[in-house]
Steps between C-alpha positions, in 0.01 A plus 500: 500500500224254402216471752480141645126533534371642173807493276502876435842634417467829696560524865641774729741470784357590839788417720865387464722360776839330517484135612654422840841389348502788245521263204162578354230768480141415603240692308141522590299565177137583410342403167362795309219289351359284784646687803631195672840508674793253460868485595803468278865463582784651304857371526822523305558208264860390510655288222734257671861549419692182421859443606710297262747297709851403379387151413210641282224428750244777557345601829281787617688799624511513879652807681525294815785292335683825425465611860618171632812514284574859605454408867725203469776720347446764765507248790699625799561834316387841634232542226163623632195309394342819363789531247450133396129556449562820302747304274245218439225753423741682255585181322136392482406839364763469231375156397140622478588822321683313236155365378670175400303182579823304552836577653811284547619411854836632381351849439338494849828396656677785323247751637549359849886539465468855387285581803726311743806681360355822635366341820791290638830387345514168691142412411565586137809265486298222680215528253732535197696186597176297486342678207801499277603149624864587558715196414816600685646761738658705216161587360386605850809714548445656155148596599619655825772697313233630264278598787780685669592685173128602453482628862820705454376639169163603658668648800726718275202607288294601814793708647 
């Protein structure tokens, strides 16, 4: 690290500490050449992920929107907040691990639906009806029938 006093490129770390919020590391350094001390901060650089909406607009990814959608689908359902948080974290991790700089809102919605399918059937159907924009009751009934088939198949495989 370049010394701010003399410009020398060699310095040694004397002390390292996490910042109060844990988002960066504070390092106390000493210049090898002039002996003066200075502080540097190290933090993770995050490239923002852009969400491509259905109308083609782009906006910065915000996990709070995912959480709000899941909470709305789980409203008045016996789903613990800890499970909702775990699902949001899982989806966020999938998105960041993909290393893509852009993702469609449709892909995010599909991730949410897969998670809700495991969490709560009613919440899944609620979310799916909005995400897939069901046009009539027959499409909704079809989705419920598929969900029931999947549940029966999973139950028979687990037994």
